[in-house]
C-alpha angles and dihedrals in degrees: 000000000000090000090048094053092043092054093044089055091048091049090051094046093051098073090040092055090045090056104034099040096031091232123170116239096259091057091049089051090050092053090049091052092053089058092061102050101102132056130156099177093106090070091055093048092050091052092046096050093055091063102049134096111238094241092060102026097100094048093046095049090050090050096038120189139167119300135175123245119298113272090221091054091050091053092049089049092053094251098128096158093055091047092051091048090053093049091048089053091050091049092049094049090050094046092239130126121248110255114246121246142062122312110239136163132215118252117294114257128208104274136206099020115153092212090063088071090059102049114124089263096054108023097094092040092051095049093047093047091050090055092044093052091044091051093046095054093037092054099036097052091037091057091050091054093043090052091067092050093048094049092050090054100035098231142000094271091052093049090051093053092041091057090055091051092047092052090051092053111029135327091227097052108132143186128210122227116258129219089260090053092054091049094051091046089056091050093052090048091053088057088084091073095062088038091061091044093052090048090048090054100046105033095080092039104050098017136247098282095051091045091056092044092050092049092051093045094051090048091050092049093049090048090055091050088057087071086076121087095245126168126257095267095050090045090055092049093050092048090046093054094042093051093045092055098040090051088048089052089054090055091048090053089051089054097044100045101061089042096056098050125070121244094263093059102022097103092041092050094048091043094054091047089051088050090056088050089054089054090053091048091050094050100043098074089063089056099040096041106025107029088044089070091059100041131356093192094050089051092052090045091055093054094042093048093046092054092045089056090046090054089054090047090053091056091049095055105123099232141031110221097196107126092002122128121234113270113243098194136026087220092069119101111277110265095014113141120229116259114256123233092260094065104054124096121276118267096026126090117195118208097233091149092167096060103051115132 
């Protein structure tokens, strides 16, 4: 929700800066890009995913709350007592007894190496996820910025004719947002609530890959419908649906990415994906605010085509992580689920904190 409100503020500020400071569109786009450089949410998601049982992991990440430090991290840091206390708390909250035995951890691997993301097991997954995250941020933030432009004009046909009139008069001619524009902007922002709920409902039914693909496809379809000269109400509905699904796709990517990488590279994998999303967020203002002046239809085609390709990329991801335990080691066989606590030998308790059920 913080991202949603941040982008709504940036989309509102853009026309104000254009009018008050007499800035050309490329300078407004540059200021918008600066506002999207930083993001630390990937660290929180990585930590959170390592705690959760696979049956509830997707729901919990989508409805993220406070958690203590990872038990595995505490063991690696030499803080055995804190790790045991965390595991006891987890067992108590799940109404299950703590397994008997000594808490141990498998050997420490080299961590945080970029080359680990491009081993034969992960190379294709990494490249596809980078494109998916790029497309998600590129389309999500682009839609937010386009929404302001569409509401100012009324529909796509009006914005196209308005651009021609503006060029004939002055390149810095501007229009302020009306009360109706602010109201409709708020409605489209609230679409993220049902978007998360829909994702929450389908992600454990149809799987992560299909959820992302569906989100991208619906966004692409709604973008194509914007080519039509629809009225204000239909325009608002299409923007509402498109934003709900693209934000849901973002949440599905946040669920899938930490699940697909092993512990040693999980934070690195999610961090690099988040970095690609930042690239998409930095580029999209120049499409939504600069290219729009040249061609509305080309702008919509770019977003629609990008999401259509992202939907295909989602289908081509090598593995579905629905019902799959978190991988502890990159040396395990690709696709192998982590062993549950009922299958290890008596007297030894492994700290697979991500696979508790």
